[in-house]
N, C-alpha and C positions, 0 to 999 in steps of 0.2 A: 187386842189386836190394835187399839189406837198406842199402847204402849210401846209394843214392837215398831210399829211405824216411827215413832218418837225418836227410840234407839236408832234405827237405821239411816233414819233422814238427818240426823246432827252428830257432828264429829264426837263431842263432849257433852253427856247429858248427865245432869244430878237430879235425882229425886229426894227431896227435901220436905221439911215440915218448917215454917215460918217460926216456931215457938223452938227449935231444936240449936242449942247453941256448938254441937258438933257439926251439922250441917253448916252455919256460918264460918268455922274453920274452914271447911271444905271448899268452900265459895271463894273465900279469902285467897286460899293458898294457889287455886288455878287464876285468879283473876291476877294475883301479885306475879305469876309466871307469865302472864301476857295472853291466858287464852280467856275467852267470851264463852263460857258454857250455858247452854240451854239449861235452865232451871226450871224443874216442875215441882211446884208446891203442892204436895198433898194433905188432904182432910181424913180423918179417920174415915174408913170404909171406903175410899175412893179409890177407884181402879185395882178392884180385885180381881186377881190376884197380883198384887202391887209389890215391888222387891222390898226389902227391908229398908227403911229409911235412918240414915242416909246412905244412898248407893250411887256411885258414880260409874258411868259406861263410856269407854274411850274406843272408837272405832268400831261401834257396835257390841264389843267385849265388856262385861261386867268386870270390873275391877275389884270392886269389894266396896265397903266404907271407908272411915278416915284412917284406920290403921292399915288398910291395905294401900290406901293412896300415900300417907306419910312412909311408909316400906319403900314404895317405889320411888318417891322423891330421893327420899335419904340413899338410896342403893345408886341412885345417878341414872335410874331409867326412865323417870316420869317424861323429862324434857323429850329425849329421844321418841319415846313414844308418842308424844303430842306433836313431834314433827313428821311421823309416818302418816298422821292423819291430817299432816297441813293446816294445823290451827295456830300456831304459832308465827304470826306475819311480821316481818322487818322490811326496812326501807334500806337497801343497799346503793352504793354509788352506782349511777349508770356506766355501764360498759358497751361499748358496742355489740359483745356477743350474750347480754343476757338481760333480762328484763329489770326495771328497777324495784318492783317488789316482788318477794317470794317467801319462802318457808325456810325456816332456820332447823 
C-alpha cells in the first residue's frame, strides 16, 4: 500500500539500494537529464513485496531496471516520457502569451 502511494504521488521514483552501483548509475542518468527522482533506499526485507532493485517508475508506470531505462534513453524516448509527466523544468524567455517557467 505504501509503495503504491509513493509510485502514484511522485512522477519519477527509483527503488534503490545504497550499496548498488547500478542504482547509482540510474540516479546519475536521471539527474544529468534534469530530473530529480524520488529515491527510496531499500534494505533487505523492507517493503515486501518490493520491486526488484533497481527499479524506476515514470508517471506511475514501471519502466524496469537500468537496462530498460538505458534502452529508453538510447532510443530517444526517455526525455519525451519525462516531458509527459512534466518533470523536466526549464526557464524560457518571458512572452506575453506564456509563463516564464514550463515543461520541455
